[in-house]
C-alpha positions in Angstrom: 7.8 -3.7 -6.5 9.7 -6.5 -8.2 7.1 -9.1 -7.0 4.2 -6.9 -8.1 5.6 -6.5 -11.6 6.3 -10.3 -11.8 2.7 -11.1 -10.8 1.1 -8.3 -12.8 -0.4 -10.7 -15.4 -2.4 -12.4 -12.7 -4.0 -9.1 -11.7 -4.9 -8.2 -15.3 -6.4 -11.5 -16.5 -7.2 -15.0 -15.3 -8.6 -18.2 -16.8 -10.8 -21.1 -15.6 -12.7 -23.9 -17.2 -15.4 -21.4 -18.4 -13.1 -19.0 -20.2 -11.1 -15.8 -19.6 -11.6 -13.0 -17.2 -10.3 -9.5 -17.6 -9.9 -7.6 -14.3 -7.8 -4.6 -15.1 -7.6 -2.7 -18.4 -4.4 -2.0 -20.1 -3.2 -2.2 -23.7 -1.5 -5.5 -24.6 -2.2 -9.1 -25.4 -3.7 -11.9 -23.4 -2.9 -15.5 -24.3 -4.4 -18.7 -22.9 -3.9 -22.0 -24.7 -5.1 -21.6 -28.3 -6.7 -18.2 -27.6 -5.1 -14.8 -28.0 -6.8 -11.4 -27.3 -5.6 -7.9 -28.1 -6.7 -5.2 -25.7 -6.4 -1.5 -26.9 -7.4 1.3 -24.6 -6.6 4.7 -23.3 -7.8 3.8 -19.8 -7.9 5.4 -17.3 -7.8 8.7 -19.2 -10.3 7.4 -21.7 -13.2 4.9 -21.0 -13.3 2.8 -24.1 -11.8 -0.7 -24.0 -11.5 -2.5 -27.3 -11.0 -6.3 -27.3 -10.1 -8.2 -30.4 -10.0 -12.0 -30.8 -6.9 -12.8 -32.7 -7.1 -16.6 -32.6 -9.2 -19.1 -30.8 -10.5 -22.7 -31.0 -13.9 -23.9 -32.1 -15.5 -24.5 -28.7 -17.6 -21.8 -27.2 -16.2 -20.0 -24.1 -17.0 -17.0 -21.9 -15.2 -13.7 -21.7 -15.8 -12.0 -18.3 -15.2 -8.2 -18.1 -15.1 -6.4 -14.7 -17.3 -3.3 -14.6 -16.1 -1.1 -11.7 -18.4 -0.1 -8.9 -18.3 3.6 -10.0 -19.3 2.8 -13.6 -23.1 2.7 -13.3 -23.7 3.8 -16.9 -21.3 1.4 -18.6 -22.1 0.0 -22.1 -21.1 -3.2 -23.8 -20.9 -3.4 -27.6 -20.8 -7.0 -29.0 -21.5 -8.5 -32.4 -25.1 -9.1 -31.1 -25.7 -5.4 -30.3 -25.3 -2.8 -27.5 -26.5 -3.1 -24.0 -26.1 -1.4 -20.6 -24.2 -3.4 -18.0 -24.2 -3.1 -14.2 -21.1 -3.0 -11.9 -19.7 -6.4 -11.3 -18.7 -8.9 -13.9 -20.5 -9.2 -17.3 -20.0 -12.3 -19.3 -20.1 -12.7 -23.1 -20.4 -16.4 -24.0 -20.3 -17.5 -27.6 -18.5 -19.5 -30.2 -15.7 -16.9 -30.9 -14.0 -16.5 -34.2 -10.8 -14.7 -35.1 -11.6 -11.1 -35.9 -14.5 -10.8 -33.4 -14.4 -7.5 -31.5 -16.2 -6.1 -28.5 -16.1 -2.7 -26.8 -16.6 -1.8 -23.2 -17.5 1.9 -22.6 -16.8 3.1 -19.1 -18.0 6.5 -18.1 -15.0 8.5 -16.8 -16.7 11.8 -16.4 -15.8 13.7 -13.2 -18.0 13.1 -10.1 -18.2 14.3 -6.6 -17.7 11.7 -3.8 -19.0 12.3 -0.2 -17.5 10.7 2.9 -19.4 8.9 5.6 -20.8 11.7 7.8 -19.5 9.9 10.9 -15.9 10.7 9.9 -15.3 13.9 11.8 -12.1 15.0 10.0 -13.8 15.2 6.6 -17.4 16.1 7.5 -18.7 18.9 5.3 -16.1 18.0 2.6 -16.2 16.3 -0.8 -13.6 14.8 -3.1 -13.5 14.6 -6.9 -13.0 11.4 -8.9 -12.7 10.8 -12.6 -13.1 7.2 -13.6 -10.9 5.1 -11.2 -8.7 8.1 -10.3 -8.9 10.2 -7.1 -8.0 13.9 -7.6 -6.4 16.4 -5.2 -5.6 20.1 -5.1 -1.9 20.9 -5.2 -0.5 24.3 -4.1 1.9 24.6 -7.2 -1.2 25.1 -9.4 -2.4 28.2 -7.4 -1.3 31.6 -6.4 0.8 31.5 -3.2 -1.8 33.7 -1.5 -4.4 31.0 -1.9 -4.4 28.7 1.2 -5.8 25.3 0.3 -7.0 24.8 3.8 -9.2 27.9 3.5 -10.9 27.2 0.1 -14.5 26.3 -0.2 -15.7 24.7 -3.5 -19.0 25.0 -5.2 -20.5 21.6 -6.0 -23.3 23.2 -8.0 -20.9 24.4 -10.7 -19.7 22.1 -13.5 -16.3 20.5 -13.3 -14.2 21.3 -16.3 -11.4 19.2 -17.9 -8.1 20.3 -19.3 -4.9 18.6 -20.5 -1.8 18.8 -18.1 1.1 17.8 -20.3 3.5 18.8 -17.5 2.6 15.5 -15.7 2.2 13.3 -18.8 1.0 13.2 -22.4 -2.5 12.0 -21.6 -3.0 13.4 -18.1 -6.3 15.2 -17.5 -6.6 17.9 -14.9 -9.9 19.1 -13.5 -11.0 22.6 -12.6 -13.7 23.3 -10.1 -15.2 26.6 -8.9 -14.5 28.2 -5.6 -17.5 29.5 -3.7 -19.0 32.7 -5.1 -21.4 33.5 -2.4 -21.1 36.7 -0.4 -19.4 36.8 3.0 -21.8 36.9 5.9 -21.6 40.6 6.7 -18.6 42.6 8.0 -16.6 40.0 9.9 -13.6 41.2 11.9 -10.3 39.4 11.5 -9.5 36.7 14.0 -7.6 37.9 17.1 -3.8 37.6 16.8 -1.1 37.5 19.5 2.1 39.6 19.7 3.8 37.2 17.3 1.1 37.6 14.7 -0.3 34.1 15.2 -4.1 33.9 14.5 -6.4 32.7 17.2 -8.5 29.9 15.6 -11.8 30.8 17.5 -14.1 33.6 16.9 -16.4 34.9 14.1 -15.4 33.9 10.6 -17.0 34.2 7.2 -18.3 30.8 5.8 -17.5 32.0 2.3 -14.3 32.1 0.3 -13.5 35.9 0.1 -11.8 35.6 -3.2 -13.8 33.4 -5.6 -12.0 31.7 -8.5 -11.0 28.3 -9.6 -9.3 25.3 -8.0 -7.2 23.0 -10.2 -7.2 19.3 -9.4 -4.6 16.7 -10.4 -4.6 13.0 -10.1 -3.6 12.1 -6.5 -0.9 9.6 -7.6 0.9 12.3 -9.6 1.2 15.0 -7.0 4.7 16.0 -5.6 6.3 15.7 -9.0 6.7 19.5 -9.6 8.6 20.6 -6.5 7.6 21.0 -2.8 3.9 21.5 -2.4 1.0 21.1 -0.1 -2.0 19.0 -1.1 -5.5 18.1 -0.1 -8.0 15.5 -1.4 -11.1 16.4 0.7 -12.3 19.9 -0.1 -14.7 21.9 2.1 -18.0 22.4 0.4 -19.4 25.9 0.6 -22.5 26.1 2.7 -25.7 27.2 1.0 
């Protein structure tokens, strides 16, 4: 941890003979020689990154901004206008002046992510991401009667956002629908032994018998509200 913090500046920004490169987005200042930039952003909760040139020399140089692979609809606003930019690095080269500003707009709307179908453990499942963050379902957000390993989610329903101040001032939680389809007829309960343990094989409904909502929290923030179970990959309800 100490070495990560000591080298954090090198992860955020670098320089070479052509100019400056911003790799990670966090509010602060970047100084290189006679050039100083101020970065202001609410990332990763918000997708707008504002970069101001506080001071610089007279020679032209290039500012490279990393566009994440998931940000296919990113926009860059410069003094010359607005344009869409593709994932990778986009470079703005010009004779910069103190007071120049640019904005990078990254789409942080929730999205479904599918695994490679060759991965047996998560086949038929999907995960939810928002911006650069992976989300998970945590048992503390649900009724004790709801077993996370028995929940099917409905990918066709919209994903809602809501604040979650219990985990931080700017934290955004997501809410997805559990499956609302009807069970496949009258399905008998699985066979149990004398101790009441369920036999895992037999006829089971493929639908969630109690439709409702599933709350998702950023994966890196789980286990901060007491003992809990968690899952990232959620079974997708069959259609």
